C-alpha positions, 0 to 999 in steps of 0.5 A, a space after each residue: 854696578 853691574 848693568 844687566 844686558 836687557 833690552 829696554 826703552 827709557 823715555 823722558 817727557 816734560 813740558 817747557 813752560 812759557 817762563 822757562 828756557 828750553 835749553 835749561 830744561 834739556 840740560 835738566 834731562 841731560 844731567 840725569 840721562 846723559 846719553 839721551 836723544 832729545 826733541 822739543 815740539 810745541 813746549 813738550 820735550 821727549 827724550 829717549 835712550 835704548 840703554 840701561 846705562 842711562 840709569 846709572 845716576 839714578 841707580 847710584 843715588 838709590 843706593 847712597 840715599 837708601 831710597 829703595 822703598 820710594 822707588 819700588 813703590 813708585 815703579 810697582 804702583 805704576 807698572 802696567 803691562 811691559 812698562 812702569 814710570 815715575 816723576 823726577 823734580 825738574 829743578 833738582 835735575 838742572 842742579 844735577 840732583 835726583 829727586 823723585 816726586 810722588 806726584 806731578 804737583 811736587 815739582 812746581 814747574 812740572 816734573 820730568 816723567 820717566 817711562 821704562 818699557 821692556 818685555 823684562 820690565 820685572 828684571 829691570 825693576 829688581 835690578 834698579 831697586 833691589 840689586 846690590 
């Protein structure tokens, strides 16, 4: 995997439900985005990374599961200005599995929303879903 040298901000957001342990929710994010800085405020977790290396696990899963179309559709449908986003299943992330959600209701405890922002967002989308 060759990671392009493109400036990018990766942000992850998810709620911590009253029935959840905030440390386990943090672990869910760190399992997928290990180099993220995480903050918890009022039952909302905000994590971020400024490194495309944080997409390594997602990049590998897209190729191993051949889920190019699903990610491409989500990234392109949610594209606006210099950013795009998609949802990941929070429970799957806790057990180090990556499962994209088409809608927020597909993750019973709420999804992890992943937002990518870059002045070269087209190149990043191409790398994530089309580069081989």
